[in-house]
N, C-alpha and C positions, 0 to 999 in steps of 0.2 A: 194436703195434696189431693183431697177428695174431689173427684170430677175434673181434675186438672191434667193437662197433657204433660208428658215428660219428653221433651225434644232435645234438650241440652243439659249437661250436668250443671249449668248455670241456673237452671230452673228450680233447683232445690238447694237447701242450705246444709251446713254441717250437721245441724240438729236433725234434719230430715234423713241424712245419710245414716246417722246413728240409730234413729227409730227403725228404719228399714232393716238394718243389720241385726238389731235386737229381735225384731219380728222374725227374720229369717232363721234365727237360732231356734225359735219355737217350732217352725216348720221342719227344720232338720230333725228335731226330737220326735215329731209326729207329722209326717208330710201328708197323710191322707185324712183330710177333713172336708166333709161334704157341706160346704158353706156358700158355694157359688152356683147352686143348682138352678137358680132363677136367672142366670146371666149367660150371655153369648159373647164369646171372645173371638174376634176376627183376626187372623194372621194373614197379611198380604205381603208377599215377598217378590219384589220386582227383579231381584238378583239372587244367585244361589246362596243357600245357607243350610247347614246341618244342625250344629249345636244350638244356635240361637232359636231357630224356628221350633225344633223338637223340644227344647227345654221349656219354651213358652207353652207349647201345646201339652206337654207333660204336666207342667205346673197347673194349667187350667183344668185338665182332666182329673188330676188328683184332688181338686177342689170341687168337682162335680159340675163344672161349667160345660156348656156346649161349645165346640170349636168349629168354626167355618173359615174358609179362605182359599188361597191358592199359593203355590210355591213356584209357579212357572207362568210367566206372562203369556206364553203360547196357549194356555188353557183359559185365559181370561179375555174380556172384551178389549183389553189394552191392545191386543194384536189387531183388532179391527179399527184401531185409531182412537179409542176412548181416551179423553183427557184425564189427568190425575185428579182434577177437581170432580169430574163426573164419577170417577171410580170411588173416591172417598164418600161422596154424597150417597151413592148407591149402597155401598157397604155399610154405611152408618145406619141405614134403614133397617138392617138385619142384625145389628150387634150393639153391645153396650160399651165396648172399648175396642180400638183397632191397634194392632201391633204391626208396624210397617217397616220394611227395609226397601231402600231405593238407591240407585247408583248416583243420583244427582245431589250434590251438596245443597242444602237449603230446602229440599223437598219435604222433609218432615215438618219444618216450621210452617211452610205453606199449607200442608195438609191440616195442621192444627188450627190454622186460621179459618179454614172453610168447613171443618168438621163440627157437627153438633155433638159428637161424643169424643171422649179423650183419645188422643193419639200417643202411643208409646213408640219412640224412635228406636228401631232395632238396627240402626246404621244408615247414615245418608252419605254415600260416597266416602271421601277421605276426611269428612268433617268430624262427626261425633258418634259415640256408641255408649250412651249413658248407662244402659242396663248391664253391659259388660263391665263398665267401671264399678258399678255397685257390687257385682259378684267378685270382682278383683279385690275391692276393699274388704269384703267379707273374708275372702281367702287369706289375705295378708293378716288381718286381725286374728283369724283362727290359728294361723301357724306361728305368729309372733306374740300373741297374747296382748297386743296393743297396736295402735296405729301411729302414735306419736314418736318422733325422734328416731326414725329408721333411715338407714342408707339403702337406697333402691337404685338398681341399675336397669336401664332400658337399652336393649340391644337390637340393632337391625334397622328396620324401616321406620324411622322416627318422623319422616316427612309426610308420608301418606297414611301412616298407621292411626286410624281413628280411635282405636282402643287406647293407644298411648296418649293421644291428645286429651281425651276425657279424664284418664286416670292421673296424669300429671296435674291437671287443673284441680282435681279433687284433693290430691295429696298435699297441695300447697296449704291446706287447712290444718295439716298435722305436723308441721315443722320437719318436713322431710329434707334430707340431703340427696340430691339427684346426681346420678352418674350416667351420662348420655353417650352411648357407644354407637357410632354409625359411620358409614363412608361420608365424605365431604358433601356429596350430592344428595344425601338422605338425612341431613341434620334436622333436628326438631325446629319447626318454624318459629320465627321470631315472635309471632303473635301468641304462641303458647309460652315461650320463655318469658314473655312479659309478665305473666302471672307469677312466676317464680321470683322475678325481680321485685314485683310490687309487695311481696310478703317478706322481702329481705332474706330470702333463703339462698343457700349455696347450690350451684350446679357446676359440674365439671364435664368437659367434653373430651372424648377419646376417639381414636380410630382403631385401637386394638382392644380386644376383650380381656386378654390374659391378666393384665395388671389390675383390672377391676374386681375380679372374682373374689379375692381374699378380703376385700374391703366391705362387702355389702351383705345385707340381710335377705334381700330379695333380688334374684336375677330374672328379669322379665324379658324373655326372648320373643322375637317377632319374626314373622315370615316376610321375606322380600316379595311384595305383591306384584306379580307380573301384570295383572289386569289394570294396575294404576299407571303404568308407564306408556306414554305416547310413543316413545322411541325404543324399539326392541333392542338396539345396541346398548342403550343405557342400562337396561335390565341385565343383559348378558355380562356387563362389566361388574355388576355388584351382587349377582344372585347367590354366590357362594362366599360372600364376604365374611360371614361368621358361622362357624359350625361348632357347637358345644359337644365335647366328648367326655365320657365318664372320668377319664384320667385327670381332666382339667379341674375337677371338683375336689381333688385330694387336699388342697390347702385352703379350702373354703371354711368359713365359720360353721360351727356345729349346727347353728340355727338356720343356716341358709336354706331357702327353698327356691326351686326353679319353677317359674310360671311361664305360661304361654297361652294366648287366647285361642290358639288352634284355628285351622288345621296347620300342622307343621308339614314342611316339605323335606328338607335335609338339614335344617339348622340345629336340630337336636338328634344325635345318633341314638339308635334303639338301645345301645348299652347303658344309656342314662336312665332308662325306664325303671330298672330295678334298684336304682340308687334311692335310699330313703329321702334324699333331698328333692327328688322329682315330685312335683305336686300338680302338674298340669291336667291330669285326668280327673283328680279329685276336684280341682278348680272348676272344671266343666260341670261336674255333678252339683257343685254348690250353686250353679246357675238356676237350678230348679227351685231351691228354697228361697233364693233372693227374688225370683220372679213371682213366686207365690205371694211373698210379702208385698211386692209392688202391686200386683193385681188387686189384692184385697184392700190395700190402702187407697188406691185410686178409685175403686168401686165403693169405698166407704163401708166395708163390711167388718164388723168387729171380730177379733180372733180371741177366743178364750184360752186360758192356759191349758 
């Protein structure tokens, strides 16, 4: 992975996943290691982000790297009409790696093709979010002590949810059984389900969440993303389709953990937060360790024990 871009979860192998996860464990044990003091990390976010941007910047800072970039296009030359190509070429002059989020699908792939430095895709529209996928894999492995042969439920926006798309594809490498809960209009795209079929794995589709909870090891909740809907009426029909309440976890497996890529709106009530099965805030924290592992791997810096 040295000096290579990470645009899609397809860009790396199962072996790569496991190396990143193992390295992330080292960073969790000792997150402050000044080993990137000679590097500059650029974070350029063309749409809003809190967790992804801050966790990347925290990861870089804890490793001693300099961080530059923007989190609002209004403060960049994009507002003046600068093209994505010109922005990437300009930022690459000042940095060793670029972390980019952009609202258009395919933008990260295009950026990687024109950039002389590696591009890390921090989300491109409703397409992919590979670094979220890696931290999710890390969180699943940490809570379940394994990745193989788990029952995992994805609930909510499976059509536009880029975190879901990346994670489902990655989990097909680990003999997962998938439980897909969504309204009819927000089903997992056929292009993603194809990966499940190609590995001869099981998936089950539901419109109700209650019957799934007792069956699964991970309950992965997602926000219904208003910003992805062209039709406001469609969003209004489905925005409160699934709301997880604490009482609903009474019959869950002991090892069940509730995950969410965040931010949540109202799909998980606050009374769930104190339940030991709630893992979404720790999940977000895990993002720092995984992104430390990813930055050092792509920049080709050795990490000692």
